[in-house]
C-alpha positions as CSV (number, residue, x, y, z in Angstrom):
1,M,50.5,6.1,69.0
2,N,49.3,9.2,67.2
3,L,47.6,8.4,63.9
4,H,45.9,11.8,63.7
5,L,48.4,13.7,61.6
6,A,47.7,16.8,59.4
7,Q,46.1,15.7,56.2
8,P,48.5,15.5,53.2
9,L,47.4,16.7,49.7
10,H,46.7,13.1,48.7
11,R,45.5,10.5,51.2
12,T,46.1,6.9,50.1
13,R,42.9,5.0,50.9
14,I,43.3,1.7,52.9
15,K,41.3,-1.5,52.6
16,F,41.7,-4.3,55.1
17,C,40.6,-7.7,53.7
18,G,39.8,-11.1,55.0
19,L,38.2,-9.9,58.3
20,T,36.5,-12.7,60.3
21,R,36.2,-11.3,63.9
22,P,34.2,-8.5,65.5
23,E,37.3,-7.2,67.4
24,D,39.2,-6.9,64.2
25,V,36.4,-5.0,62.5
26,A,36.2,-2.7,65.5
27,L,39.9,-1.9,65.5
28,A,39.9,-1.3,61.7
29,V,37.2,1.2,62.1
30,E,39.0,2.9,65.0
31,L,42.1,3.2,62.9
32,G,40.2,5.0,60.2
33,V,40.4,2.3,57.5
34,D,38.3,3.2,54.5
35,A,37.1,-0.2,53.4
36,L,36.7,-3.6,54.9
37,G,36.7,-6.8,52.8
38,F,34.9,-10.0,53.6
39,V,35.7,-13.2,51.8
40,L,32.6,-15.0,50.5
41,Y,34.5,-17.7,48.7
42,P,33.9,-21.0,50.6
43,Q,37.3,-22.5,49.6
44,S,39.2,-19.7,51.4
45,P,40.4,-20.0,55.0
46,R,39.1,-16.5,55.5
47,F,35.6,-17.4,54.4
48,V,32.7,-15.9,56.4
49,P,29.2,-17.5,56.2
50,T,26.3,-15.1,55.6
51,D,25.1,-15.1,59.3
52,L,28.6,-14.1,60.5
53,L,28.9,-11.6,57.7
54,A,25.7,-9.9,58.8
55,R,27.0,-9.6,62.4
56,L,30.3,-8.1,61.2
57,V,28.7,-5.6,58.8
58,A,26.4,-4.5,61.5
59,L,29.4,-3.2,63.4
60,V,30.5,-0.9,60.6
61,P,29.5,2.8,60.8
62,P,28.5,5.0,57.9
63,F,31.1,6.1,55.3
64,V,33.2,2.9,55.8
65,T,32.7,0.7,52.8
66,T,32.0,-3.0,53.3
67,V,33.2,-5.1,50.4
68,G,32.1,-8.7,49.6
69,L,34.7,-10.7,47.8
70,F,33.4,-13.4,45.3
71,V,35.2,-15.9,43.1
72,D,33.1,-17.1,40.1
73,A,29.9,-17.1,42.2
74,P,26.6,-17.7,40.6
75,R,24.4,-14.6,40.3
76,E,21.8,-16.3,42.6
77,T,24.5,-16.7,45.3
78,I,25.4,-13.0,45.2
79,A,21.7,-12.0,45.1
80,R,21.0,-14.1,48.2
81,V,23.9,-12.6,50.1
82,L,22.8,-9.1,49.2
83,E,19.2,-9.8,50.3
84,E,20.5,-10.6,53.8
85,V,23.5,-8.2,54.2
86,P,23.7,-4.5,53.1
87,L,27.2,-4.5,51.5
88,G,28.6,-1.4,50.0
89,A,30.6,-2.9,47.1
90,L,31.5,-6.1,45.4
91,Q,35.0,-7.5,44.5
92,F,35.4,-10.1,41.8
93,H,38.5,-12.3,41.9
94,G,37.8,-15.2,39.5
95,T,37.3,-15.3,35.7
96,E,34.2,-13.2,35.7
97,S,33.3,-11.2,32.6
98,A,32.2,-7.6,32.8
99,K,28.6,-8.8,32.4
100,A,28.9,-11.1,35.4
101,C,30.3,-8.3,37.5
102,S,27.6,-5.9,36.5
103,G,23.9,-5.6,37.3
104,H,24.0,-6.2,41.1
105,G,23.1,-2.7,42.1
106,L,26.4,-1.9,43.7
107,P,29.8,-0.5,42.6
108,W,32.4,-3.2,42.0
109,L,36.1,-3.9,41.7
110,R,37.7,-6.3,39.4
111,A,40.9,-8.1,40.5
112,A,43.7,-8.6,38.1
113,R,46.3,-11.2,38.9
114,V,49.4,-9.5,37.6
115,H,52.2,-11.3,35.8
116,P,54.5,-10.6,32.9
117,G,52.6,-10.7,29.7
118,L,49.3,-9.4,31.1
119,D,48.4,-6.2,29.4
120,L,46.8,-4.2,32.2
121,L,45.5,-1.5,29.8
122,Q,43.7,-4.1,27.7
123,F,42.4,-5.8,30.8
124,A,41.0,-2.5,32.1
125,S,39.3,-1.8,28.8
126,Q,37.4,-5.1,29.2
127,Y,35.9,-3.8,32.5
128,P,34.8,-0.2,31.8
129,G,32.2,-0.4,34.5
130,A,34.6,-1.2,37.3
131,Q,35.0,1.3,40.0
132,A,38.7,0.3,40.3
133,L,41.1,-2.5,39.4
134,L,42.5,-4.4,42.4
135,L,46.1,-5.5,41.4
136,D,47.2,-8.7,43.1
137,A,50.0,-11.2,42.6
138,F,49.4,-14.2,40.3
139,V,49.5,-17.2,42.7
140,E,47.8,-20.5,43.1
141,G,44.4,-19.8,44.7
142,Y,42.8,-16.4,45.1
143,G,44.1,-13.7,47.2
144,G,45.7,-13.5,50.7
145,A,48.9,-15.4,49.8
146,G,51.3,-12.7,51.0
147,K,53.1,-12.6,47.7
148,S,54.0,-9.4,45.9
149,F,54.7,-8.8,42.2
150,D,56.8,-6.6,40.0
151,W,55.2,-3.1,40.5
152,S,57.0,-1.9,37.3
153,L,54.4,-3.8,35.4
154,I,51.7,-1.3,36.4
155,P,51.2,1.5,33.8
156,E,50.8,5.0,35.2
157,E,47.3,5.3,33.7
158,I,46.2,2.2,35.7
159,A,47.8,3.3,39.0
160,R,45.6,6.3,39.3
161,R,42.5,4.1,39.7
162,A,44.1,1.1,41.2
163,V,43.9,-0.7,44.5
164,L,47.3,-2.1,45.0
165,S,47.4,-5.5,46.8
166,G,49.7,-8.5,47.0
167,G,52.2,-9.0,49.8
168,L,51.9,-5.6,51.3
169,N,52.8,-5.0,54.9
170,A,54.1,-2.2,57.2
171,Q,57.6,-2.7,56.0
172,N,57.1,-2.3,52.3
173,V,53.8,-0.3,51.8
174,A,55.6,3.1,51.9
175,E,57.9,2.0,49.0
176,A,54.8,0.7,47.2
177,I,53.1,4.0,47.5
178,E,56.2,5.9,46.4
179,R,56.7,3.8,43.3
180,V,53.2,3.1,42.2
181,R,51.1,6.1,43.5
182,P,48.0,3.9,43.8
183,Y,44.6,5.3,44.8
184,A,44.4,2.8,47.5
185,V,46.2,-0.2,49.1
186,D,44.8,-3.5,50.2
187,V,46.2,-5.8,52.8
188,A,45.2,-9.2,54.2
189,S,48.0,-11.5,55.2
190,G,50.3,-8.6,56.0
191,I,48.3,-7.7,59.1
192,E,47.6,-11.3,60.3
193,A,48.7,-13.5,63.1
194,S,47.2,-16.4,61.2
195,K,44.8,-16.7,58.3
196,G,41.7,-14.7,59.1
197,I,43.0,-13.6,62.5
198,K,44.3,-10.1,62.4
199,D,47.2,-8.9,64.6
200,P,46.3,-5.6,66.3
201,E,49.9,-4.2,66.3
202,R,50.4,-5.1,62.6
203,M,47.1,-3.4,61.8
204,R,48.2,-0.2,63.6
205,Q,51.7,-0.3,62.1
206,F,50.3,-0.7,58.5
207,V,48.0,2.3,58.9
208,L,50.8,4.4,60.4
209,A,53.2,3.4,57.6
210,V,50.6,4.5,54.9
211,R,50.0,7.8,56.7
212,H,53.7,8.6,56.9
213,A,54.2,7.7,53.2
214,D,51.5,10.1,52.3
215,H,53.2,12.9,54.2
216,L,56.5,12.2,52.5
217,S,55.0,12.1,49.0
């Protein structure tokens, strides 16, 4: 399968999230994925303890961003992880304030659980220091539920700096890119055989679908 196509004017960045195995990290890197997300929320089925996180991050070459996902974690917990593992960015999925997200010495993303009635422009204004907003579906629990949301709720001004998440897979990501024009897309359950276990063919098909969508846009 040829993934090395001529570069389009805009290349949608790709983030794979919920990685738990060395072989999945290795394939993501081989496929040219831009960012790899690791869940550091103990209640998640995709949770990776710090010792495993260190082994996985050690497999990642330069210029691929490693992202640690936290949910309302104490600052001491985040600091302890960062002392042991050289992450490239942080992602906050809980009820964290801008102050709680800041001051860790790394760029950070703030997740917004999108639902009718949420003013995304107002939400974004509360987190001016965020590198990007990650737009996910509003579901019970945090992330990786495989549920999409109404993309028409995303203002154009937000889309330009957004990481679009929530129920994406190889079958719908092209439509998502065409309609939303996000800076990046994020996928977890859409490339899995089971929670935390990625499916190699689904990984390949997702990347290929994004690349084709970029060439058509």
